[in-house]
N, C-alpha and C positions, 0 to 999 in steps of 0.2 A: 579733225581734217578729217575723218568718210562724211559727217554732212556739209563742209567746207564743197568738200571737190564733185559733193553729187550736183548740185547749186551751179558750181561752174561745172561742170561738163554737160548739165542740160538747160542749163539756162546762158548764163555769163557769157563760155566761147562761142556758143550759135548764133550771139547775138552778136560777134565780131562781122558776122554779116551785111546786116541792116543799119551800119556805121556808113556816112559816103566815104568818100573818097577823097572831098578837101580838109575834113578834117581830122583824119583818120589818126593821123603821124601825130596828131596832138590827143587826141585819145587813149591808142597805144603805149604814149608817156606815163598819160592821167591812169593809166590802169593799172602799168608793171612798176609804177611808184606808190602807188593808191596797196595795191593785195604783196607790195612786195614789206611793207609796214605790214601788215599782220601777219605774212606765213611762213616768211625769215625766222621771226625767233620759234613761233611755233614751232618751224622743221628744224631748228635745233634742240631745243625741249625736246621732242618728242627721237632726237635721234641719241642724246645725252642718254634720258630716262631710258630707253629700251637696252643700249649698251648696258650703262649698269643694272637693269632684271635681268640679264642675261648675263654679263661678269659675275650678279649674284648665285641667279640658279644652276644656270652649269650652257654648256652652247651643244646641248642636245635637248633640252627645253625647249615647253610653250610659249618662252618668255624671248628664251634662243632663234624661234621661227617668228617671230616679230620683228625683232633686230633685223634677224635679213629680208621682210620688206622691206621692215625702215631705208636700207642700205637700197633695194630691187630699185624702188620711192625716187629714192640721190641719183641713182643711178640713169630713170628716167624720164628725168626732169634737170639732169645734164644733157644730155644725148637728143634729145625731144623738147623740153620745153623755151626754156630759155635761148634755141635756136631759130627754134622758130618767129618767141618774142623779134625775139633784134636784128630779124629780119622786118616784120612789120612796126617795129619802130622807124625804120623806110621809110616805108608804106604800103598799101593797103596794097597785101596781095593773095586771090583769092585759093591760091595749093597751098598755103606757107596755114594758112586759116584751115580747110579741111587737113591737113597735114598736124593742126596743131590739135585742131578739136580729133581728129582720130586719134593721135596719138598720146591721147592723154586718160583714153581709156586703161592702158594701165595704169597711170595710177589709181582711177579712181576704183579696181578690181583689188587692186591691193592693198589700198587705206580702205578695205569692205573686206577683203578675208583678213587685216591685223584686226579691226574691230568685233569682227567673230573669234577670232583666238580669245580680243579680248577681259571677251564676255565670259568666255569658256571658261578664262581663269577666276577670272570673278566668280561664275558660279561654283566653281571647284572651291575656290575659298571659304564662299558662302555655306558648304555642304561640311565642309570640319571644326 
């Protein structure tokens, strides 16, 4: 998810500015329909596995921190990304695109921290 969110953050979302007003609605509908097929199963798998690891390892473990970061990602998605995409499905809106790009940094940073934690946990496991 970290690699995907960085591509979305630096390439895909900023490209929304370059789509013409006439075909933006169709573009946005295609984007949501296509990206949902990738992101929804991955996010559901991630929250499920993160919960399981936190449950097994304890709620004050590094795995729990990863789970809490995933909760933060879901909250940011629901509060910022979904409403922005819903607004953009109706028409091109420069302010909604700007907000989508700026608030997506929350998810980008959280997923990056989660990956750092995961690599640290893996390193610890390989050392033992």
